[in-house]
VOLUMSE-181849 format. One line per field, with one value per residue: z, x, y of N, C-alpha, C in turn; residue number from 1. Coordinates in steps of 0.05 Angstrom, whole numbers. Layout:
n.pz c(Z|...)
n.px c(X|...)
n.py c(Y|...)
ca.pz c(Z|...)
ca.px c(X|...)
ca.py c(Y|...)
c.pz c(Z|...)
c.px c(X|...)
c.py c(Y|...)
i c(NUM|...)
END
This chain:
n.pz c(1736|1706|1918|1965|2033|2067|2094|2160|2208|2262|2327|2368|2428|2493|2532|2596|2649|2684|2750|2812|2870|2881|2873|2835|2767|2729|2681|2615|2597|2544|2511|2476|2509|2500|2470|2408|2345|2337|2368|2410|2395|2392|2376|2316|2305|2278|2224|2194|2139|2098|2096|2041|2002|1947|1912|1946|1949|1929|1926|1888|1875|1827|1803|1753|1731|1745|1780|1803|1812|1845|1845|1875|1834|1829|1845|1842|1858|1892|1885|1885|1839|1808|1784|1747|1743|1707|1641|1614|1647|1647|1594|1591|1623|1590|1550|1577|1623|1681|1747|1791|1775|1752|1771|1840|1892|1946|1996|2004|1975|1927|1864|1792|1732|1673|1679|1722|1790|1828|1882|1931|1985|2048|2094|2164|2168|2192|2225|2194|2163|2105|2037|1977|1910|1847|1802|1745|1715|1734|1784|1851|1913|1973|2028|2093|2123|2168|2216|2245|2283|2253|2201|2147|2123|2062|2020|1955|1918|1861|1829|1820|1861|1860|1876|1867|1881|1931|1983|2021|2064|2089|2143|2163|2120|2088|2044|1998|2018|1994|1935|1901|1842|1814|1763|1724|1745|1799|1828|1800|1797|1768|1766|1810|1863|1911|1967|1973|1994|2019|2013|2012|1970|1916|1866|1815|1745|1717|1675|1618|1566|1504|1457|1388|1346|1290|1255|1260|1273|1295|1318|1279|1227|1172|1103|1049|1066|1057|1063|1057|1094|1126|1163|1208|1224|1289|1329|1385|1379|1337|1354|1354|1364|1365|1361|1336|1315|1275|1250|1207|1134|1102|1110|1097|1119|1121|1145|1141|1122|1055|1035|1049|1070|1106|1150|1171|1187|1208|1211|1195|1172|1142|1112|1111|1151|1210|1245|1292|1329|1373|1385|1405|1401|1393|1336|1295|1290|1236|1208|1176|1142|1123|1079|1093|1087|1094|1091|1099|1093|1087|1064|1030|1061|1109|1179|1243|1289|1295|1329|1320|1327|1310|1337|1341|1385|1436|1481|1545|1592|1660|1723|1792|1810|1763|1727|1665|1637)
n.px c(2132|2127|2167|2145|2165|2158|2096|2085|2047|2029|2008|1970|1992|1970|1921|1921|1873|1840|1860|1831|1824|1870|1940|1954|1949|1896|1893|1865|1816|1804|1847|1906|1947|2000|2044|2072|2100|2079|2033|1989|2008|2054|2121|2148|2106|2073|2077|2106|2106|2165|2221|2250|2309|2341|2384|2382|2383|2370|2393|2376|2361|2347|2323|2303|2318|2370|2419|2404|2393|2346|2336|2329|2322|2307|2260|2192|2148|2096|2118|2169|2221|2238|2290|2330|2393|2397|2399|2364|2318|2303|2289|2246|2212|2205|2175|2129|2117|2135|2112|2144|2183|2195|2146|2136|2094|2102|2075|2055|2084|2061|2064|2066|2030|2026|1976|1952|1953|1989|1975|2011|2018|1990|1998|1992|2021|1990|1976|1929|1902|1863|1849|1818|1841|1872|1910|1951|1906|1867|1819|1841|1855|1885|1918|1944|1981|2013|2046|2106|2165|2184|2172|2128|2083|2051|1995|1970|1911|1876|1813|1788|1804|1854|1925|1959|2006|2058|2090|2140|2148|2200|2214|2262|2297|2267|2240|2215|2231|2224|2192|2144|2115|2059|2039|1976|1953|1962|2000|2048|2111|2121|2155|2207|2239|2291|2315|2381|2417|2419|2425|2452|2466|2478|2526|2531|2514|2450|2397|2356|2309|2285|2234|2221|2171|2181|2162|2105|2061|2003|1965|1921|1955|1971|1951|1988|2015|2054|2107|2147|2197|2235|2295|2322|2386|2420|2397|2409|2407|2372|2315|2286|2226|2190|2134|2112|2061|2041|1993|1970|1974|2019|2075|2107|2154|2191|2230|2270|2333|2343|2393|2417|2411|2350|2354|2403|2399|2349|2287|2264|2221|2204|2165|2128|2070|2057|2090|2131|2156|2197|2226|2275|2317|2373|2396|2447|2445|2433|2486|2475|2417|2371|2339|2287|2247|2184|2153|2097|2065|2013|1988|1924|1902|1925|1929|1936|1977|2013|2057|2094|2145|2187|2233|2264|2315|2335|2384|2393|2440|2450|2462|2439|2395|2402|2363|2331|2278)
n.py c(2144|2201|2426|2473|2485|2422|2402|2392|2355|2386|2385|2429|2460|2439|2475|2505|2500|2554|2580|2559|2576|2548|2535|2500|2482|2455|2403|2408|2364|2354|2361|2335|2284|2287|2334|2362|2339|2288|2286|2251|2203|2148|2159|2133|2100|2131|2163|2219|2267|2271|2318|2340|2357|2391|2350|2307|2236|2168|2104|2050|1980|1930|1868|1868|1917|1931|1972|2037|2108|2149|2217|2281|2331|2383|2437|2460|2505|2475|2425|2375|2358|2299|2258|2210|2173|2133|2114|2078|2074|2127|2132|2098|2127|2172|2149|2128|2158|2150|2146|2156|2191|2258|2307|2309|2312|2356|2354|2302|2266|2248|2220|2236|2230|2256|2303|2279|2257|2209|2175|2150|2151|2174|2222|2237|2172|2115|2052|2008|2045|2063|2079|2103|2111|2131|2095|2093|2106|2072|2050|2044|2012|2030|2003|2009|1965|1959|2001|2011|2021|2064|2050|2036|1988|1976|1961|1955|1948|1924|1940|1891|1861|1837|1837|1896|1922|1917|1953|1988|2042|2080|2118|2137|2138|2170|2154|2103|2038|1990|1966|1932|1913|1879|1832|1829|1782|1785|1757|1745|1775|1837|1883|1901|1935|1951|1990|2010|2049|2117|2189|2256|2313|2295|2279|2261|2253|2267|2242|2255|2240|2265|2253|2242|2223|2188|2149|2108|2053|2020|1965|1924|1889|1928|1935|1951|2000|2055|2101|2160|2193|2245|2244|2285|2315|2315|2284|2242|2186|2137|2102|2038|2004|1945|1902|1845|1802|1756|1715|1688|1683|1728|1774|1837|1879|1938|1987|2042|2073|2099|2091|2044|1975|1961|1930|1943|1996|2006|1974|1908|1856|1799|1749|1686|1674|1633|1686|1715|1770|1808|1867|1916|1969|2014|2053|2083|2153|2199|2241|2282|2310|2259|2214|2171|2110|2076|2014|1975|1917|1872|1809|1797|1756|1761|1759|1789|1829|1891|1931|1983|2030|2083|2124|2188|2201|2246|2260|2289|2311|2328|2364|2359|2412|2437|2422|2413|2454)
ca.pz c(1734|1737|1938|1986|2056|2071|2116|2183|2223|2289|2344|2385|2456|2511|2549|2624|2659|2704|2778|2828|2898|2884|2857|2815|2744|2721|2652|2600|2588|2515|2496|2476|2532|2492|2448|2390|2319|2337|2385|2431|2383|2397|2353|2303|2296|2267|2207|2181|2113|2101|2085|2023|1991|1921|1915|1961|1929|1939|1908|1887|1859|1817|1786|1725|1722|1755|1802|1793|1832|1844|1856|1875|1816|1830|1857|1827|1874|1911|1876|1880|1813|1812|1760|1751|1728|1691|1615|1606|1662|1637|1568|1598|1633|1567|1536|1591|1646|1707|1768|1811|1764|1746|1793|1864|1910|1971|2021|2008|1956|1905|1838|1772|1705|1660|1699|1743|1813|1837|1911|1944|2014|2062|2119|2177|2164|2216|2220|2188|2145|2078|2021|1948|1893|1819|1792|1717|1706|1745|1813|1867|1941|1988|2057|2109|2139|2195|2220|2269|2280|2231|2174|2141|2102|2048|2000|1935|1905|1839|1834|1820|1886|1857|1887|1847|1891|1960|1986|2048|2066|2111|2152|2167|2093|2075|2017|1998|2020|1976|1919|1883|1825|1805|1738|1729|1760|1827|1841|1786|1800|1744|1770|1839|1871|1940|1974|1982|2010|2013|2020|2002|1954|1893|1850|1789|1723|1713|1646|1607|1537|1490|1435|1364|1332|1262|1242|1278|1265|1318|1314|1258|1206|1150|1076|1030|1078|1048|1068|1058|1114|1129|1190|1210|1242|1316|1348|1398|1363|1328|1369|1341|1381|1348|1370|1313|1319|1251|1254|1181|1111|1100|1117|1089|1134|1118|1153|1144|1103|1028|1027|1058|1079|1129|1174|1182|1199|1213|1220|1174|1179|1117|1111|1115|1179|1234|1249|1317|1334|1393|1381|1416|1399|1380|1313|1292|1278|1213|1213|1159|1136|1110|1071|1101|1077|1109|1076|1116|1074|1092|1042|1037|1080|1133|1205|1264|1299|1293|1343|1311|1330|1305|1350|1343|1413|1444|1509|1560|1618|1677|1751|1809|1811|1735|1711|1643|1642)
ca.px c(2157|2149|2148|2155|2172|2139|2078|2085|2023|2037|1984|1973|1998|1946|1918|1914|1849|1847|1862|1806|1831|1893|1963|1958|1932|1883|1894|1840|1813|1799|1872|1923|1964|2027|2046|2094|2091|2064|2010|1988|2017|2081|2139|2154|2081|2057|2098|2100|2118|2193|2229|2272|2324|2353|2408|2377|2383|2365|2404|2357|2370|2325|2330|2295|2329|2397|2422|2399|2387|2325|2349|2314|2338|2298|2233|2175|2124|2089|2129|2197|2226|2255|2302|2347|2418|2397|2387|2342|2295|2295|2276|2219|2196|2198|2154|2104|2113|2137|2101|2165|2200|2180|2135|2129|2082|2117|2060|2049|2101|2046|2077|2049|2028|2012|1963|1941|1970|1989|1977|2022|2018|1975|2010|2010|2015|1984|1966|1901|1891|1856|1837|1815|1855|1874|1937|1950|1879|1849|1813|1860|1851|1910|1915|1968|1979|2026|2066|2121|2194|2188|2167|2100|2078|2027|1984|1953|1895|1859|1784|1779|1814|1882|1945|1973|2034|2064|2112|2147|2159|2219|2216|2290|2308|2250|2232|2207|2254|2219|2168|2139|2091|2051|2024|1947|1944|1965|2020|2073|2125|2127|2180|2212|2265|2295|2333|2408|2428|2408|2443|2447|2488|2485|2546|2533|2498|2423|2392|2329|2306|2261|2228|2206|2159|2188|2143|2092|2036|1994|1940|1921|1975|1958|1957|1996|2023|2081|2111|2174|2201|2262|2306|2340|2409|2418|2388|2429|2405|2346|2307|2265|2211|2171|2121|2098|2048|2027|1983|1963|1982|2047|2079|2132|2158|2217|2232|2298|2345|2345|2421|2427|2390|2335|2363|2426|2394|2321|2274|2252|2210|2192|2161|2101|2061|2060|2115|2131|2181|2197|2252|2278|2345|2381|2414|2461|2430|2448|2501|2462|2390|2371|2313|2279|2222|2171|2134|2085|2045|2004|1972|1895|1895|1941|1917|1956|1980|2039|2062|2121|2151|2214|2236|2289|2319|2355|2391|2403|2452|2451|2467|2417|2394|2404|2345|2319|2249)
ca.py c(2123|2223|2433|2491|2467|2401|2407|2373|2357|2392|2390|2452|2453|2440|2499|2499|2514|2576|2572|2562|2572|2531|2543|2479|2484|2430|2399|2407|2336|2352|2365|2310|2280|2295|2353|2356|2332|2263|2288|2231|2178|2140|2163|2108|2087|2153|2174|2245|2271|2279|2343|2335|2380|2385|2334|2282|2214|2141|2083|2027|1958|1914|1845|1874|1942|1937|1992|2064|2127|2170|2241|2306|2348|2411|2441|2479|2510|2454|2399|2368|2346|2275|2247|2187|2172|2110|2121|2061|2082|2154|2128|2087|2150|2189|2135|2122|2175|2136|2164|2163|2212|2282|2322|2294|2333|2359|2348|2273|2250|2237|2222|2247|2219|2278|2321|2263|2251|2181|2178|2127|2155|2195|2228|2219|2144|2099|2025|2003|2066|2055|2100|2097|2130|2122|2089|2086|2109|2051|2053|2028|2015|2028|1996|2009|1940|1962|2022|2006|2025|2084|2038|2030|1968|1983|1942|1968|1928|1932|1939|1863|1848|1827|1855|1913|1927|1919|1971|1996|2069|2082|2146|2145|2144|2190|2144|2075|2019|1968|1970|1909|1914|1852|1829|1829|1759|1791|1741|1746|1800|1851|1899|1904|1947|1955|2012|2003|2070|2143|2209|2283|2324|2277|2293|2249|2265|2256|2239|2255|2237|2276|2234|2251|2201|2190|2132|2089|2040|2004|1951|1904|1892|1941|1926|1972|2025|2063|2130|2170|2214|2255|2243|2308|2311|2326|2264|2225|2161|2129|2079|2022|1986|1930|1877|1833|1776|1749|1687|1676|1700|1735|1802|1849|1904|1949|2015|2049|2092|2091|2088|2018|1956|1969|1915|1956|2022|2008|1949|1893|1830|1789|1720|1675|1671|1650|1701|1730|1784|1829|1880|1942|1974|2039|2053|2108|2176|2211|2266|2302|2302|2233|2204|2144|2101|2055|1997|1955|1905|1845|1797|1798|1736|1764|1767|1793|1856|1903|1956|1991|2059|2092|2150|2202|2206|2266|2257|2313|2305|2352|2360|2369|2441|2448|2407|2429|2460)
c.pz c(1739|1775|1953|2009|2060|2096|2136|2198|2252|2305|2362|2414|2473|2527|2577|2633|2680|2732|2793|2857|2902|2865|2834|2792|2737|2691|2639|2589|2558|2498|2496|2501|2526|2470|2431|2364|2318|2355|2406|2420|2390|2372|2342|2293|2283|2250|2192|2154|2116|2090|2068|2016|1964|1926|1932|1941|1944|1918|1911|1869|1852|1800|1757|1714|1731|1778|1790|1817|1825|1858|1854|1859|1818|1845|1841|1843|1894|1904|1878|1851|1817|1785|1767|1735|1709|1664|1607|1621|1653|1611|1573|1608|1610|1551|1551|1616|1672|1729|1789|1801|1755|1771|1816|1885|1937|1996|2026|1989|1934|1879|1817|1746|1689|1681|1722|1765|1821|1866|1923|1974|2023|2089|2138|2173|2190|2208|2214|2173|2118|2063|1992|1932|1864|1812|1762|1705|1717|1775|1829|1896|1955|2017|2070|2129|2167|2194|2246|2263|2256|2203|2171|2118|2089|2026|1981|1921|1883|1846|1834|1843|1884|1868|1865|1855|1921|1962|2015|2047|2092|2119|2155|2141|2080|2048|2020|2000|2003|1961|1900|1868|1815|1778|1745|1745|1790|1841|1827|1788|1773|1745|1800|1843|1901|1944|1984|2000|2002|2023|2009|1985|1931|1874|1822|1769|1721|1683|1640|1577|1527|1464|1413|1349|1302|1245|1262|1266|1288|1311|1293|1237|1181|1123|1059|1043|1069|1052|1067|1080|1117|1158|1191|1228|1270|1337|1360|1384|1353|1343|1357|1362|1365|1363|1348|1320|1294|1252|1228|1159|1110|1105|1106|1103|1130|1124|1156|1122|1075|1019|1036|1066|1104|1154|1186|1197|1205|1223|1195|1184|1154|1119|1113|1145|1185|1236|1273|1319|1356|1393|1394|1417|1387|1355|1310|1279|1255|1221|1197|1153|1117|1103|1080|1088|1095|1091|1095|1099|1082|1068|1050|1058|1107|1157|1226|1272|1297|1309|1337|1314|1325|1316|1343|1372|1417|1473|1521|1586|1634|1706|1767|1811|1783|1717|1689|1648|1629)
c.px c(2131|2132|2160|2161|2150|2122|2080|2059|2030|2012|1990|1978|1972|1945|1910|1890|1858|1847|1836|1813|1854|1914|1967|1939|1921|1884|1867|1837|1809|1825|1888|1940|1992|2026|2069|2083|2075|2039|2011|1999|2047|2098|2147|2129|2063|2076|2089|2114|2147|2198|2254|2287|2336|2380|2405|2374|2380|2375|2387|2369|2347|2335|2324|2310|2357|2397|2419|2393|2362|2337|2330|2331|2330|2271|2219|2150|2119|2100|2159|2198|2246|2264|2319|2373|2419|2384|2363|2316|2285|2281|2248|2201|2187|2176|2128|2099|2112|2129|2121|2182|2182|2170|2127|2119|2095|2101|2056|2065|2085|2061|2058|2052|2012|2002|1952|1962|1967|1995|1986|2018|1998|1987|1990|2001|2011|1973|1936|1887|1884|1844|1835|1828|1856|1904|1934|1922|1859|1844|1830|1854|1878|1904|1942|1966|1990|2045|2080|2151|2200|2186|2138|2098|2051|2021|1966|1938|1879|1830|1774|1790|1842|1902|1959|2002|2035|2089|2116|2158|2176|2223|2244|2303|2292|2241|2223|2232|2249|2193|2166|2113|2085|2036|1994|1937|1947|1986|2048|2085|2130|2153|2183|2238|2266|2316|2359|2420|2414|2428|2435|2470|2497|2503|2548|2516|2471|2417|2362|2331|2282|2259|2213|2197|2164|2169|2131|2067|2029|1968|1943|1942|1962|1966|1964|2001|2051|2083|2140|2175|2230|2270|2327|2364|2404|2408|2412|2431|2377|2339|2283|2252|2189|2160|2104|2086|2030|2019|1976|1970|2011|2050|2106|2134|2187|2216|2261|2307|2345|2373|2432|2405|2376|2345|2388|2420|2364|2309|2262|2242|2195|2188|2132|2095|2054|2089|2112|2157|2177|2225|2252|2308|2350|2397|2426|2443|2446|2463|2490|2434|2390|2343|2309|2253|2210|2151|2123|2062|2039|1988|1942|1887|1909|1924|1939|1958|2009|2039|2091|2124|2181|2216|2263|2293|2341|2360|2402|2415|2454|2455|2442|2418|2396|2385|2333|2289|2232)
c.py c(2164|2228|2456|2474|2447|2406|2385|2377|2361|2399|2414|2444|2456|2465|2490|2514|2535|2565|2576|2556|2554|2540|2523|2482|2456|2427|2398|2379|2333|2354|2339|2308|2289|2315|2347|2346|2306|2264|2266|2204|2173|2145|2136|2093|2107|2169|2199|2247|2280|2307|2338|2360|2372|2372|2309|2260|2187|2121|2058|2005|1941|1891|1851|1899|1949|1957|2020|2082|2143|2194|2265|2326|2378|2413|2462|2483|2488|2427|2398|2357|2323|2265|2223|2189|2149|2116|2104|2068|2109|2151|2117|2109|2168|2176|2134|2139|2160|2155|2171|2186|2235|2296|2303|2315|2333|2349|2318|2255|2237|2242|2234|2232|2239|2297|2306|2258|2222|2181|2151|2127|2176|2199|2242|2190|2130|2072|2025|2026|2053|2079|2091|2119|2119|2118|2081|2087|2090|2056|2034|2033|2011|2022|1996|1986|1945|1986|2016|2011|2043|2072|2032|2010|1974|1963|1958|1945|1940|1929|1910|1847|1836|1847|1870|1917|1924|1936|1979|2025|2070|2111|2156|2153|2166|2181|2115|2057|1994|1974|1946|1912|1886|1854|1827|1805|1763|1775|1742|1774|1812|1867|1904|1917|1951|1977|2001|2023|2096|2164|2236|2291|2306|2292|2281|2265|2251|2257|2241|2251|2253|2259|2248|2226|2204|2173|2113|2077|2021|1990|1929|1910|1904|1929|1951|1999|2032|2093|2136|2192|2221|2253|2265|2301|2323|2307|2250|2198|2158|2104|2065|2004|1972|1906|1867|1806|1771|1720|1673|1695|1704|1765|1811|1876|1913|1979|2022|2069|2081|2083|2061|2000|1965|1954|1926|1982|2026|1982|1935|1866|1821|1759|1712|1674|1642|1661|1718|1745|1805|1841|1907|1948|2002|2034|2081|2130|2188|2237|2289|2292|2278|2225|2175|2136|2079|2041|1976|1943|1877|1835|1799|1778|1739|1772|1770|1822|1865|1929|1964|2022|2063|2120|2162|2210|2228|2265|2283|2303|2330|2344|2369|2399|2454|2433|2424|2433|2439)
i c(1|2|3|4|5|6|7|8|9|10|11|12|13|14|15|16|17|18|19|20|21|22|23|24|25|26|27|28|29|30|31|32|33|34|35|36|37|38|39|40|41|42|43|44|45|46|47|48|49|50|51|52|53|54|55|56|57|58|59|60|61|62|63|64|65|66|67|68|69|70|71|72|73|74|75|76|77|78|79|80|81|82|83|84|85|86|87|88|89|90|91|92|93|94|95|96|97|98|99|100|101|102|103|104|105|106|107|108|109|110|111|112|113|114|115|116|117|118|119|120|121|122|123|124|125|126|127|128|129|130|131|132|133|134|135|136|137|138|139|140|141|142|143|144|145|146|147|148|149|150|151|152|153|154|155|156|157|158|159|160|161|162|163|164|165|166|167|168|169|170|171|172|173|174|175|176|177|178|179|180|181|182|183|184|185|186|187|188|189|190|191|192|193|194|195|196|197|198|199|200|201|202|203|204|205|206|207|208|209|210|211|212|213|214|215|216|217|218|219|220|221|222|223|224|225|226|227|228|229|230|231|232|233|234|235|236|237|238|239|240|241|242|243|244|245|246|247|248|249|250|251|252|253|254|255|256|257|258|259|260|261|262|263|264|265|266|267|268|269|270|271|272|273|274|275|276|277|278|279|280|281|282|283|284|285|286|287|288|289|290|291|292|293|294|295|296|297|298|299|300|301|302|303|304|305|306|307|308|309|310|311|312|313|314|315|316|317|318|319|320|321|322|323|324|325)
END
């Protein structure tokens, strides 16, 4: 989900051979028939890297994520910086580092996840290109199915041969016009978006979240975990994310403020198993320092898993060109 001038592949102009008893110059057979950025290739079937500017934006729509914008918010050396105006997508990026947001390499629009680069494209794009790369830490093969009319159709496949994603790059828009990610089965759509419009000089506000892990537990349901912690003022809100799957025994979970029921300002799940729960929601942040507690307790016979995180979230709003460091 996160450049100096973009490098264009320009072929050198052909040199003419010297004269030999004639006023007509003879072409060098080793040079391209055509000069210019596309060399001997037909424009539209040979796509070069775009040249972006701060404020460029693309409006995208998704059945899973609604309508949102990707916006060039700044630049840093060889990278553009991309942000969004959608708080939910910005939060997802803060959790998992979406490769479309954050640093985007100017030369090839490679996204970033931490220090790793996510290579979606290789310019110049031409039909039947293929290369191996890494997405989300997994080996991935990219194939350019077709390039025509300034659009490139691409396929990403996992090492087991299943389809990871299909996507279209549109040279006129300078961005992806469609992107579809598939579940591990290679057929079920996981997340998909399509391009609605593009432009320059974005005038809206962009959003980022910074997260503070206040309490978390992951894996097998623990027995007898209890901890007190302080929640400082200044957060935009407190966010709870929980995935509980208890198959046997019983469980008692209560995370929240000491001044009121956990279900009002935190998270709770109590009962015999089987017990399933999937929750994700914000709660009000304290105006002053507040004591919270966490109790996670399974019976000796309890089996199951719990992934629970309580974050303090801080939201920052800004305009293109004013992105926080």
